[in-house]
All heavy atoms as TSV, in Angstrom:
chain	resi	resn	atom	element	x	y	z
A	1	ILE	N	N	67.048	148.983	74.113
A	1	ILE	CA	C	67.462	147.612	73.962
A	1	ILE	C	C	66.931	147.033	72.645
A	1	ILE	O	O	67.560	146.181	72.059
A	1	ILE	CB	C	67.011	146.797	75.193
A	1	ILE	CG1	C	68.104	145.871	75.592
A	1	ILE	CG2	C	65.719	146.086	74.983
A	1	ILE	CD1	C	67.918	145.249	76.923
A	2	GLU	N	N	65.791	147.536	72.195
A	2	GLU	CA	C	65.215	147.033	70.956
A	2	GLU	C	C	66.021	147.444	69.726
A	2	GLU	O	O	65.912	146.831	68.677
A	2	GLU	CB	C	63.763	147.513	70.789
A	2	GLU	CG	C	62.795	146.885	71.765
A	2	GLU	CD	C	62.722	147.640	73.091
A	2	GLU	OE1	O	63.343	148.711	73.217
A	2	GLU	OE2	O	62.039	147.152	73.998
A	3	SER	N	N	66.853	148.479	69.827
A	3	SER	CA	C	67.595	148.964	68.661
A	3	SER	C	C	68.945	148.276	68.488
A	3	SER	O	O	69.654	148.548	67.524
A	3	SER	CB	C	67.805	150.481	68.768
A	3	SER	OG	O	68.638	150.780	69.874
A	4	VAL	N	N	69.295	147.368	69.373
A	4	VAL	CA	C	70.586	146.677	69.310
A	4	VAL	C	C	70.355	145.253	68.827
A	4	VAL	O	O	69.424	144.579	69.252
A	4	VAL	CB	C	71.251	146.650	70.714
A	4	VAL	CG1	C	72.562	145.901	70.677
A	4	VAL	CG2	C	71.446	148.059	71.228
A	5	ASP	N	N	71.216	144.786	67.924
A	5	ASP	CA	C	71.108	143.406	67.443
A	5	ASP	C	C	71.676	142.466	68.498
A	5	ASP	O	O	72.884	142.392	68.689
A	5	ASP	CB	C	71.855	143.236	66.126
A	5	ASP	CG	C	71.754	141.821	65.596
A	5	ASP	OD1	O	70.922	141.028	66.089
A	5	ASP	OD2	O	72.520	141.488	64.668
A	6	LEU	N	N	70.810	141.771	69.174
A	6	LEU	CA	C	71.228	140.853	70.234
A	6	LEU	C	C	71.025	139.396	69.829
A	6	LEU	O	O	71.016	138.518	70.685
A	6	LEU	CB	C	70.449	141.149	71.513
A	6	LEU	CG	C	70.670	142.530	72.124
A	6	LEU	CD1	C	69.707	142.772	73.268
A	6	LEU	CD2	C	72.102	142.677	72.602
A	7	SER	N	N	70.866	139.161	68.533
A	7	SER	CA	C	70.639	137.790	68.089
A	7	SER	C	C	71.807	136.902	68.506
A	7	SER	O	O	72.965	137.319	68.517
A	7	SER	CB	C	70.435	137.734	66.573
A	7	SER	OG	O	71.519	138.311	65.900
A	8	ARG	N	N	71.457	135.676	68.912
A	8	ARG	CA	C	72.427	134.669	69.366
A	8	ARG	C	C	73.184	135.118	70.618
A	8	ARG	O	O	74.307	134.716	70.842
A	8	ARG	CB	C	73.386	134.297	68.251
A	8	ARG	CG	C	72.674	133.704	67.053
A	8	ARG	CD	C	73.590	133.151	66.010
A	8	ARG	NE	N	74.862	133.815	65.930
A	8	ARG	CZ	C	75.426	134.241	64.827
A	8	ARG	NH1	N	74.811	134.099	63.683
A	8	ARG	NH2	N	76.604	134.818	64.836
A	9	LYS	N	N	72.567	135.953	71.429
A	9	LYS	CA	C	73.175	136.414	72.672
A	9	LYS	C	C	72.394	135.877	73.861
A	9	LYS	O	O	71.217	135.566	73.765
A	9	LYS	CB	C	73.186	137.948	72.751
A	9	LYS	CG	C	73.876	138.629	71.601
A	9	LYS	CD	C	75.365	138.472	71.689
A	9	LYS	CE	C	76.049	139.331	70.656
A	9	LYS	NZ	N	76.788	138.637	69.668
A	10	ILE	N	N	73.076	135.766	74.981
A	10	ILE	CA	C	72.446	135.441	76.252
A	10	ILE	C	C	72.561	136.685	77.119
A	10	ILE	O	O	73.645	137.247	77.255
A	10	ILE	CB	C	73.139	134.254	76.937
A	10	ILE	CG1	C	72.998	132.998	76.081
A	10	ILE	CG2	C	72.567	134.028	78.335
A	10	ILE	CD1	C	73.788	131.817	76.600
A	11	ILE	N	N	71.460	137.119	77.691
A	11	ILE	CA	C	71.434	138.327	78.505
A	11	ILE	C	C	71.599	137.937	79.974
A	11	ILE	O	O	70.830	137.133	80.493
A	11	ILE	CB	C	70.110	139.097	78.322
A	11	ILE	CG1	C	69.830	139.376	76.841
A	11	ILE	CG2	C	70.100	140.369	79.155
A	11	ILE	CD1	C	70.898	140.165	76.138
A	12	ILE	N	N	72.599	138.508	80.613
A	12	ILE	CA	C	72.833	138.307	82.038
A	12	ILE	C	C	72.915	139.700	82.654
A	12	ILE	O	O	73.833	140.449	82.371
A	12	ILE	CB	C	74.147	137.546	82.315
A	12	ILE	CG1	C	74.194	136.257	81.509
A	12	ILE	CG2	C	74.299	137.278	83.798
A	12	ILE	CD1	C	75.542	135.573	81.528
A	13	SER	N	N	71.943	140.024	83.467
A	13	SER	CA	C	71.904	141.387	83.987
A	13	SER	C	C	72.034	141.401	85.504
A	13	SER	O	O	71.952	140.384	86.168
A	13	SER	CB	C	70.595	142.056	83.575
A	13	SER	OG	O	69.524	141.384	84.185
A	14	PHE	N	N	72.252	142.578	86.018
A	14	PHE	CA	C	72.222	142.804	87.453
A	14	PHE	C	C	71.621	144.175	87.660
A	14	PHE	O	O	71.558	144.978	86.738
A	14	PHE	CB	C	73.615	142.695	88.085
A	14	PHE	CG	C	74.575	143.740	87.612
A	14	PHE	CD1	C	74.712	144.922	88.315
A	14	PHE	CD2	C	75.334	143.556	86.477
A	14	PHE	CE1	C	75.590	145.911	87.894
A	14	PHE	CE2	C	76.221	144.528	86.043
A	14	PHE	CZ	C	76.343	145.696	86.749
A	15	ASN	N	N	71.150	144.432	88.841
A	15	ASN	CA	C	70.641	145.766	89.124
A	15	ASN	C	C	70.976	146.163	90.545
A	15	ASN	O	O	71.163	145.322	91.415
A	15	ASN	CB	C	69.137	145.862	88.855
A	15	ASN	CG	C	68.300	145.097	89.856
A	15	ASN	OD1	O	68.663	144.018	90.269
A	15	ASN	ND2	N	67.183	145.653	90.229
A	16	ILE	N	N	71.095	147.442	90.752
A	16	ILE	CA	C	71.350	148.006	92.073
A	16	ILE	C	C	70.075	148.723	92.501
A	16	ILE	O	O	69.495	149.474	91.729
A	16	ILE	CB	C	72.552	148.972	92.030
A	16	ILE	CG1	C	73.796	148.203	91.609
A	16	ILE	CG2	C	72.755	149.643	93.386
A	16	ILE	CD1	C	75.003	149.067	91.335
A	17	HIS	N	N	69.630	148.459	93.716
A	17	HIS	CA	C	68.361	148.996	94.182
A	17	HIS	C	C	68.510	149.519	95.608
A	17	HIS	O	O	69.543	149.339	96.237
A	17	HIS	CB	C	67.285	147.907	94.131
A	17	HIS	CG	C	67.579	146.778	95.072
A	17	HIS	ND1	N	67.195	146.786	96.386
A	17	HIS	CD2	C	68.249	145.613	94.884
A	17	HIS	CE1	C	67.606	145.679	96.968
A	17	HIS	NE2	N	68.257	144.944	96.074
A	18	GLU	N	N	67.492	150.150	96.079
A	18	GLU	CA	C	67.458	150.649	97.463
A	18	GLU	C	C	66.286	150.059	98.217
A	18	GLU	O	O	65.610	150.744	98.971
A	18	GLU	CB	C	67.416	152.182	97.471
A	18	GLU	CG	C	68.716	152.831	97.075
A	18	GLU	CD	C	69.894	152.447	97.963
A	18	GLU	OE1	O	69.716	152.204	99.173
A	18	GLU	OE2	O	71.010	152.368	97.430
A	19	GLY	N	N	66.021	148.794	97.992
A	19	GLY	CA	C	64.983	148.116	98.748
A	19	GLY	C	C	63.942	147.404	97.906
A	19	GLY	O	O	63.125	146.666	98.431
A	20	SER	N	N	63.947	147.594	96.616
A	20	SER	CA	C	62.921	146.988	95.765
A	20	SER	C	C	63.311	145.607	95.244
A	20	SER	O	O	62.549	145.005	94.494
A	20	SER	CB	C	62.628	147.903	94.579
A	20	SER	OG	O	63.794	148.047	93.780
A	21	GLY	N	N	64.471	145.121	95.596
A	21	GLY	CA	C	64.919	143.828	95.073
A	21	GLY	C	C	65.092	143.905	93.574
A	21	GLY	O	O	65.575	144.903	93.056
A	22	ASP	N	N	64.671	142.869	92.890
A	22	ASP	CA	C	64.842	142.912	91.435
A	22	ASP	C	C	63.791	143.767	90.742
A	22	ASP	O	O	63.952	144.132	89.589
A	22	ASP	CB	C	64.900	141.510	90.837
A	22	ASP	CG	C	63.596	140.752	90.890
A	22	ASP	OD1	O	62.528	141.376	90.992
A	22	ASP	OD2	O	63.643	139.521	90.827
A	23	GLY	N	N	62.717	144.117	91.455
A	23	GLY	CA	C	61.709	145.019	90.880
A	23	GLY	C	C	61.168	144.534	89.540
A	23	GLY	O	O	60.808	145.331	88.696
A	24	ARG	N	N	61.137	143.222	89.342
A	24	ARG	CA	C	60.678	142.602	88.091
A	24	ARG	C	C	61.601	142.892	86.906
A	24	ARG	O	O	61.210	142.745	85.756
A	24	ARG	CB	C	59.235	142.988	87.785
A	24	ARG	CG	C	58.234	142.505	88.821
A	24	ARG	CD	C	56.784	142.723	88.426
A	24	ARG	NE	N	56.467	142.586	87.019
A	24	ARG	CZ	C	56.162	141.440	86.400
A	24	ARG	NH1	N	56.151	140.327	87.065
A	24	ARG	NH2	N	55.876	141.409	85.116
A	25	THR	N	N	62.814	143.329	87.164
A	25	THR	CA	C	63.767	143.645	86.099
A	25	THR	C	C	63.921	142.495	85.119
A	25	THR	O	O	63.853	142.687	83.902
A	25	THR	CB	C	65.149	143.967	86.699
A	25	THR	OG1	O	65.030	145.089	87.557
A	25	THR	CG2	C	66.180	144.254	85.625
A	26	TYR	N	N	64.113	141.300	85.640
A	26	TYR	CA	C	64.427	140.161	84.778
A	26	TYR	C	C	63.208	139.678	84.017
A	26	TYR	O	O	63.319	139.291	82.843
A	26	TYR	CB	C	65.071	139.061	85.622
A	26	TYR	CG	C	66.104	139.670	86.546
A	26	TYR	CD1	C	65.958	139.635	87.915
A	26	TYR	CD2	C	67.186	140.369	86.021
A	26	TYR	CE1	C	66.876	140.257	88.753
A	26	TYR	CE2	C	68.095	140.997	86.844
A	26	TYR	CZ	C	67.938	140.932	88.210
A	26	TYR	OH	O	68.834	141.563	89.024
A	27	GLU	N	N	62.035	139.753	84.629
A	27	GLU	CA	C	60.802	139.400	83.924
A	27	GLU	C	C	60.529	140.394	82.793
A	27	GLU	O	O	60.110	140.012	81.703
A	27	GLU	CB	C	59.603	139.376	84.884
A	27	GLU	CG	C	59.665	138.269	85.910
A	27	GLU	CD	C	60.357	138.698	87.206
A	27	GLU	OE1	O	60.984	139.773	87.239
A	27	GLU	OE2	O	60.269	137.937	88.179
A	28	GLU	N	N	60.773	141.668	83.077
A	28	GLU	CA	C	60.561	142.703	82.050
A	28	GLU	C	C	61.526	142.506	80.881
A	28	GLU	O	O	61.138	142.643	79.720
A	28	GLU	CB	C	60.740	144.104	82.642
A	28	GLU	CG	C	59.691	144.488	83.659
A	28	GLU	CD	C	58.333	144.741	83.043
A	28	GLU	OE1	O	58.262	145.194	81.889
A	28	GLU	OE2	O	57.334	144.480	83.732
A	29	LEU	N	N	62.780	142.193	81.178
A	29	LEU	CA	C	63.738	141.935	80.105
A	29	LEU	C	C	63.299	140.749	79.261
A	29	LEU	O	O	63.341	140.804	78.036
A	29	LEU	CB	C	65.132	141.661	80.670
A	29	LEU	CG	C	65.987	142.871	80.992
A	29	LEU	CD1	C	67.266	142.442	81.705
A	29	LEU	CD2	C	66.338	143.637	79.730
A	30	GLN	N	N	62.898	139.663	79.903
A	30	GLN	CA	C	62.475	138.488	79.153
A	30	GLN	C	C	61.253	138.796	78.302
A	30	GLN	O	O	61.156	138.335	77.169
A	30	GLN	CB	C	62.183	137.321	80.096
A	30	GLN	CG	C	61.928	136.012	79.362
A	30	GLN	CD	C	63.141	135.520	78.600
A	30	GLN	OE1	O	64.079	135.035	79.193
A	30	GLN	NE2	N	63.126	135.641	77.281
A	31	SER	N	N	60.331	139.602	78.816
A	31	SER	CA	C	59.142	139.984	78.046
A	31	SER	C	C	59.516	140.812	76.822
A	31	SER	O	O	58.929	140.651	75.758
A	31	SER	CB	C	58.174	140.786	78.913
A	31	SER	OG	O	57.651	139.977	79.924
A	32	ALA	N	N	60.481	141.702	76.973
A	32	ALA	CA	C	60.905	142.559	75.863
A	32	ALA	C	C	61.768	141.806	74.858
A	32	ALA	O	O	61.786	142.143	73.679
A	32	ALA	CB	C	61.673	143.766	76.400
A	33	LEU	N	N	62.456	140.786	75.324
A	33	LEU	CA	C	63.402	140.056	74.478
A	33	LEU	C	C	62.964	138.597	74.361
A	33	LEU	O	O	63.692	137.673	74.720
A	33	LEU	CB	C	64.804	140.151	75.084
A	33	LEU	CG	C	65.302	141.571	75.356
A	33	LEU	CD1	C	66.564	141.553	76.182
A	33	LEU	CD2	C	65.526	142.306	74.045
A	34	ILE	N	N	61.782	138.385	73.803
A	34	ILE	CA	C	61.171	137.059	73.824
A	34	ILE	C	C	61.976	135.998	73.077
A	34	ILE	O	O	61.859	134.827	73.374
A	34	ILE	CB	C	59.723	137.098	73.297
A	34	ILE	CG1	C	59.677	137.701	71.901
A	34	ILE	CG2	C	58.831	137.845	74.252
A	34	ILE	CD1	C	58.308	137.667	71.265
A	35	ASN	N	N	62.800	136.372	72.129
A	35	ASN	CA	C	63.575	135.386	71.369
A	35	ASN	C	C	64.965	135.157	71.945
A	35	ASN	O	O	65.772	134.460	71.335
A	35	ASN	CB	C	63.687	135.814	69.909
A	35	ASN	CG	C	62.333	135.818	69.230
A	35	ASN	OD1	O	61.501	134.949	69.485
A	35	ASN	ND2	N	62.101	136.795	68.390
A	36	LEU	N	N	65.247	135.746	73.095
A	36	LEU	CA	C	66.571	135.615	73.700
A	36	LEU	C	C	66.484	134.896	75.032
A	36	LEU	O	O	65.443	134.879	75.678
A	36	LEU	CB	C	67.193	136.992	73.924
A	36	LEU	CG	C	67.436	137.841	72.686
A	36	LEU	CD1	C	67.980	139.194	73.083
A	36	LEU	CD2	C	68.398	137.148	71.747
A	37	LYS	N	N	67.597	134.350	75.435
A	37	LYS	CA	C	67.670	133.722	76.749
A	37	LYS	C	C	68.124	134.781	77.751
A	37	LYS	O	O	69.166	135.402	77.586
A	37	LYS	CB	C	68.661	132.563	76.727
A	37	LYS	CG	C	68.747	131.829	78.036
A	37	LYS	CD	C	69.617	130.601	77.912
A	37	LYS	CE	C	69.584	129.836	79.216
A	37	LYS	NZ	N	70.320	128.576	79.101
A	38	VAL	N	N	67.329	134.994	78.784
A	38	VAL	CA	C	67.664	135.933	79.850
A	38	VAL	C	C	67.881	135.120	81.115
A	38	VAL	O	O	66.955	134.482	81.610
A	38	VAL	CB	C	66.548	136.980	80.065
A	38	VAL	CG1	C	66.897	137.907	81.219
A	38	VAL	CG2	C	66.320	137.781	78.792
A	39	LEU	N	N	69.114	135.115	81.620
A	39	LEU	CA	C	69.424	134.381	82.836
A	39	LEU	C	C	69.044	135.187	84.061
A	39	LEU	O	O	68.955	136.416	84.003
A	39	LEU	CB	C	70.919	134.048	82.891
A	39	LEU	CG	C	71.456	133.160	81.773
A	39	LEU	CD1	C	72.942	132.895	81.991
A	39	LEU	CD2	C	70.697	131.853	81.681
A	40	LEU	N	N	68.833	134.486	85.157
A	40	LEU	CA	C	68.481	135.152	86.406
A	40	LEU	C	C	69.590	136.116	86.803
A	40	LEU	O	O	70.758	135.732	86.887
A	40	LEU	CB	C	68.266	134.115	87.508
A	40	LEU	CG	C	67.806	134.657	88.847
A	40	LEU	CD1	C	66.449	135.342	88.711
A	40	LEU	CD2	C	67.712	133.527	89.853
A	41	GLY	N	N	69.232	137.348	87.026
A	41	GLY	CA	C	70.204	138.373	87.372
A	41	GLY	C	C	70.516	138.406	88.851
A	41	GLY	O	O	70.099	137.539	89.624
A	42	LEU	N	N	71.255	139.414	89.243
A	42	LEU	CA	C	71.659	139.576	90.635
A	42	LEU	C	C	71.256	140.958	91.123
A	42	LEU	O	O	71.829	141.955	90.702
A	42	LEU	CB	C	73.174	139.408	90.773
A	42	LEU	CG	C	73.743	139.641	92.163
A	42	LEU	CD1	C	73.282	138.538	93.108
A	42	LEU	CD2	C	75.247	139.688	92.123
A	43	PRO	N	N	70.248	141.044	91.996
A	43	PRO	CA	C	69.911	142.339	92.577
A	43	PRO	C	C	70.837	142.634	93.761
A	43	PRO	O	O	71.074	141.777	94.599
A	43	PRO	CB	C	68.465	142.162	93.041
A	43	PRO	CG	C	68.321	140.713	93.293
A	43	PRO	CD	C	69.279	140.019	92.367
A	44	ILE	N	N	71.384	143.835	93.805
A	44	ILE	CA	C	72.295	144.233	94.876
A	44	ILE	C	C	71.764	145.501	95.523
A	44	ILE	O	O	71.467	146.476	94.837
A	44	ILE	CB	C	73.712	144.498	94.323
A	44	ILE	CG1	C	74.256	143.258	93.629
A	44	ILE	CG2	C	74.653	144.958	95.434
A	44	ILE	CD1	C	75.553	143.498	92.880
A	45	CYS	N	N	71.653	145.485	96.835
A	45	CYS	CA	C	71.214	146.669	97.557
A	45	CYS	C	C	72.306	147.739	97.484
A	45	CYS	O	O	73.479	147.464	97.738
A	45	CYS	CB	C	70.902	146.307	99.002
A	45	CYS	SG	S	70.227	147.687	99.933
A	46	GLY	N	N	71.923	148.949	97.129
A	46	GLY	CA	C	72.881	150.028	96.922
A	46	GLY	C	C	73.804	150.292	98.094
A	46	GLY	O	O	74.985	150.546	97.919
A	47	GLU	N	N	73.269	150.220	99.313
A	47	GLU	CA	C	74.127	150.491	100.469
A	47	GLU	C	C	75.208	149.419	100.617
A	47	GLU	O	O	76.264	149.681	101.177
A	47	GLU	CB	C	73.307	150.609	101.741
A	47	GLU	CG	C	72.658	149.333	102.188
A	47	GLU	CD	C	71.783	149.525	103.415
A	47	GLU	OE1	O	71.080	150.541	103.494
A	47	GLU	OE2	O	71.816	148.650	104.283
A	48	ASN	N	N	74.969	148.232	100.111
A	48	ASN	CA	C	75.974	147.170	100.192
A	48	ASN	C	C	77.058	147.299	99.130
A	48	ASN	O	O	78.148	146.772	99.305
A	48	ASN	CB	C	75.311	145.798	100.081
A	48	ASN	CG	C	74.430	145.493	101.269
A	48	ASN	OD1	O	74.625	146.038	102.348
A	48	ASN	ND2	N	73.450	144.643	101.083
A	49	VAL	N	N	76.750	147.995	98.052
A	49	VAL	CA	C	77.752	148.190	97.006
A	49	VAL	C	C	78.921	148.998	97.558
A	49	VAL	O	O	80.086	148.642	97.373
A	49	VAL	CB	C	77.144	148.903	95.778
A	49	VAL	CG1	C	78.225	149.309	94.800
A	49	VAL	CG2	C	76.122	148.000	95.115
A	50	ARG	N	N	78.605	150.061	98.236
A	50	ARG	CA	C	79.647	150.920	98.797
A	50	ARG	C	C	80.515	150.161	99.801
A	50	ARG	O	O	81.719	150.298	99.843
A	50	ARG	CB	C	79.023	152.135	99.458
A	50	ARG	CG	C	80.010	153.219	99.787
A	50	ARG	CD	C	79.286	154.450	100.287
A	50	ARG	NE	N	78.234	154.823	99.370
A	50	ARG	CZ	C	78.240	155.931	98.631
A	50	ARG	NH1	N	79.209	156.781	98.740
A	50	ARG	NH2	N	77.258	156.200	97.812
A	51	LYS	N	N	79.875	149.338	100.615
A	51	LYS	CA	C	80.597	148.578	101.634
A	51	LYS	C	C	81.182	147.288	101.082
A	51	LYS	O	O	81.985	146.636	101.740
A	51	LYS	CB	C	79.645	148.224	102.776
A	51	LYS	CG	C	79.060	149.411	103.493
A	51	LYS	CD	C	78.051	148.935	104.514
A	51	LYS	CE	C	77.264	150.071	105.104
A	51	LYS	NZ	N	76.194	149.590	105.978
A	52	PHE	N	N	80.753	146.896	99.887
A	52	PHE	CA	C	81.172	145.655	99.233
A	52	PHE	C	C	80.874	144.445	100.104
A	52	PHE	O	O	81.640	143.513	100.211
A	52	PHE	CB	C	82.655	145.717	98.845
A	52	PHE	CG	C	83.000	144.801	97.694
A	52	PHE	CD1	C	82.362	144.947	96.484
A	52	PHE	CD2	C	83.939	143.816	97.833
A	52	PHE	CE1	C	82.666	144.110	95.424
A	52	PHE	CE2	C	84.247	142.978	96.776
A	52	PHE	CZ	C	83.613	143.136	95.568
A	53	GLU	N	N	79.716	144.496	100.771
A	53	GLU	CA	C	79.312	143.425	101.675
A	53	GLU	C	C	78.827	142.187	100.959
A	53	GLU	O	O	78.708	141.137	101.569
A	53	GLU	CB	C	78.213	143.915	102.618
A	53	GLU	CG	C	78.703	144.926	103.618
A	53	GLU	CD	C	77.588	145.440	104.511
A	53	GLU	OE1	O	76.411	145.124	104.252
A	53	GLU	OE2	O	77.907	146.163	105.461
A	54	GLN	N	N	78.513	142.281	99.693
A	54	GLN	CA	C	77.962	141.129	98.997
A	54	GLN	C	C	79.004	140.418	98.142
A	54	GLN	O	O	78.677	139.731	97.187
A	54	GLN	CB	C	76.771	141.546	98.150
A	54	GLN	CG	C	75.590	141.958	98.987
A	54	GLN	CD	C	74.317	142.037	98.176
A	54	GLN	OE1	O	74.336	141.996	96.956
A	54	GLN	NE2	N	73.208	142.127	98.848
A	55	LYS	N	N	80.244	140.554	98.480
A	55	LYS	CA	C	81.319	139.951	97.686
A	55	LYS	C	C	81.097	138.452	97.473
A	55	LYS	O	O	81.214	137.962	96.359
A	55	LYS	CB	C	82.659	140.196	98.377
A	55	LYS	CG	C	83.849	139.666	97.631
A	55	LYS	CD	C	85.138	140.005	98.377
A	55	LYS	CE	C	86.335	139.444	97.676
A	55	LYS	NZ	N	87.568	139.749	98.382
A	56	GLU	N	N	80.755	137.727	98.528
A	56	GLU	CA	C	80.537	136.288	98.405
A	56	GLU	C	C	79.299	135.983	97.561
A	56	GLU	O	O	79.305	135.040	96.782
A	56	GLU	CB	C	80.448	135.628	99.771
A	56	GLU	CG	C	81.785	135.543	100.486
A	56	GLU	CD	C	82.848	134.823	99.658
A	56	GLU	OE1	O	82.564	133.727	99.123
A	56	GLU	OE2	O	83.956	135.361	99.526
A	57	ASN	N	N	78.239	136.775	97.728
A	57	ASN	CA	C	77.039	136.570	96.917
A	57	ASN	C	C	77.343	136.757	95.436
A	57	ASN	O	O	76.842	136.012	94.599
A	57	ASN	CB	C	75.930	137.537	97.325
A	57	ASN	CG	C	75.385	137.256	98.701
A	57	ASN	OD1	O	75.687	136.227	99.303
A	57	ASN	ND2	N	74.601	138.173	99.212
A	58	ILE	N	N	78.139	137.749	95.119
A	58	ILE	CA	C	78.499	138.003	93.718
A	58	ILE	C	C	79.324	136.855	93.174
A	58	ILE	O	O	79.083	136.372	92.072
A	58	ILE	CB	C	79.260	139.356	93.605
A	58	ILE	CG1	C	78.315	140.498	93.961
A	58	ILE	CG2	C	79.828	139.528	92.202
A	58	ILE	CD1	C	78.999	141.833	94.136
A	59	LYS	N	N	80.294	136.383	93.941
A	59	LYS	CA	C	81.119	135.256	93.489
A	59	LYS	C	C	80.269	134.009	93.261
A	59	LYS	O	O	80.408	133.351	92.237
A	59	LYS	CB	C	82.218	134.974	94.497
A	59	LYS	CG	C	83.135	133.838	94.070
A	59	LYS	CD	C	84.257	133.634	95.063
A	59	LYS	CE	C	85.181	132.502	94.717
A	59	LYS	NZ	N	84.819	131.569	93.690
A	60	GLU	N	N	79.361	133.700	94.187
A	60	GLU	CA	C	78.484	132.550	94.037
A	60	GLU	C	C	77.612	132.681	92.788
A	60	GLU	O	O	77.413	131.727	92.048
A	60	GLU	CB	C	77.598	132.383	95.251
A	60	GLU	CG	C	78.328	131.903	96.490
A	60	GLU	CD	C	77.434	131.883	97.721
A	60	GLU	OE1	O	76.197	131.912	97.577
A	60	GLU	OE2	O	77.994	131.843	98.832
A	61	TRP	N	N	77.076	133.892	92.550
A	61	TRP	CA	C	76.235	134.127	91.384
A	61	TRP	C	C	77.044	133.916	90.111
A	61	TRP	O	O	76.602	133.219	89.196
A	61	TRP	CB	C	75.666	135.546	91.452
A	61	TRP	CG	C	74.868	135.950	90.254
A	61	TRP	CD1	C	73.672	135.455	89.848
A	61	TRP	CD2	C	75.236	136.954	89.312
A	61	TRP	NE1	N	73.254	136.091	88.719
A	61	TRP	CE2	C	74.197	137.015	88.354
A	61	TRP	CE3	C	76.318	137.794	89.177
A	61	TRP	CZ2	C	74.222	137.898	87.291
A	61	TRP	CZ3	C	76.349	138.688	88.117
A	61	TRP	CH2	C	75.299	138.727	87.186
A	62	LEU	N	N	78.249	134.484	90.048
A	62	LEU	CA	C	79.084	134.326	88.859
A	62	LEU	C	C	79.456	132.870	88.636
A	62	LEU	O	O	79.410	132.375	87.516
A	62	LEU	CB	C	80.359	135.176	88.985
A	62	LEU	CG	C	80.153	136.675	88.854
A	62	LEU	CD1	C	81.440	137.414	89.215
A	62	LEU	CD2	C	79.696	137.045	87.453
A	63	ASP	N	N	79.821	132.166	89.689
A	63	ASP	CA	C	80.171	130.749	89.571
A	63	ASP	C	C	78.987	129.933	89.055
A	63	ASP	O	O	79.166	128.973	88.301
A	63	ASP	CB	C	80.641	130.179	90.909
A	63	ASP	CG	C	82.017	130.695	91.310
A	63	ASP	OD1	O	82.735	131.251	90.449
A	63	ASP	OD2	O	82.372	130.542	92.507
A	64	GLY	N	N	77.774	130.326	89.436
A	64	GLY	CA	C	76.581	129.625	88.991
A	64	GLY	C	C	76.250	129.831	87.529
A	64	GLY	O	O	75.456	129.085	86.961
A	65	LEU	N	N	76.846	130.822	86.888
A	65	LEU	CA	C	76.585	131.082	85.473
A	65	LEU	C	C	77.364	130.160	84.545
A	65	LEU	O	O	77.061	130.070	83.377
A	65	LEU	CB	C	76.942	132.540	85.138
A	65	LEU	CG	C	76.099	133.600	85.824
A	65	LEU	CD1	C	76.627	134.985	85.476
A	65	LEU	CD2	C	74.638	133.469	85.423
A	66	LYS	N	N	78.336	129.464	85.065
A	66	LYS	CA	C	79.194	128.605	84.221
A	66	LYS	C	C	78.448	127.427	83.672
A	66	LYS	O	O	77.536	126.920	84.190
A	66	LYS	CB	C	80.391	128.125	85.024
A	66	LYS	CG	C	81.283	129.257	85.455
A	66	LYS	CD	C	82.403	128.741	86.297
A	66	LYS	CE	C	83.259	129.903	86.778
A	66	LYS	NZ	N	84.294	129.490	87.683
């Protein structure tokens, strides 16, 4: 991530996990990218991805980014 020019960018991330939640993903990104804005990401449990059980959660998260 340090080798890419991300100036004037906003970072919006998500992660897929198997029980660890966000695992400090977003805090680590903000620490590494101190001059950038990192928005709160969306952690998704891997077993729910296959079943697509979090469809409403994803829509709510995306709507909240506007």
